[in-house]
C-alpha angles and dihedrals in degrees: 000000000000091000090051091050091050090052090049090051090052092047090047093052093046093047089050090059090059096039125090087270094058144081097260099045092106092056105117092214090062099045093102092051101043095094090053090052090046091054093046092047094048092046095050094042090053094070118003100085096040087054090053089052090048090051090050089052091050092052089048090052093048093050095046105033109023097037093034090229102161117197124205108228094246093048090046091051094047091047092052091046090055095043100041115013099039092054088044093057094038093054092041094055101032099043115008101045096047090044091052091048093048094047093045096242087130128016128222091255091061095043098097092053091045092051093045092051092048095046098047106021104025085232124160095013096149112199093355093078089104096069100055090038091055090045092054092045090053091045094050093044091048091051092049096047098040105034107031118064118234090245091058091052091051091051091045093056099031 
């Protein structure tokens, strides 16, 4: 299932390039096809990333409940930092930032602001939004499940 979802993500990103949102939408040879690419892009974007997050939640459940693997909050946080946030920053600074400079999407004059926004505010992170989003979902869920008693949650949502 994960392989199929990865293929759908790739197809979604490629279809976006040729949709009215993308770089080639003004190509006169594609004018008749743009609405098909718009539909395909909108359709794929409506579910493929939420399903990845659901799968991540399922794996989290299996590792904590079924396998009785209990994380201490600090170990859990450090593990998620290494597995999600470190690759996020590494890819952002090794691949994305140089690519944006080379293609002219940002210029050297704007580079300090771009770096500041991405370090502290996870700003213009392009396609990498998934990693910090998943990190914060895990962090919030961990705080809820480990630090708030089940009775408090019932009262909170009652």
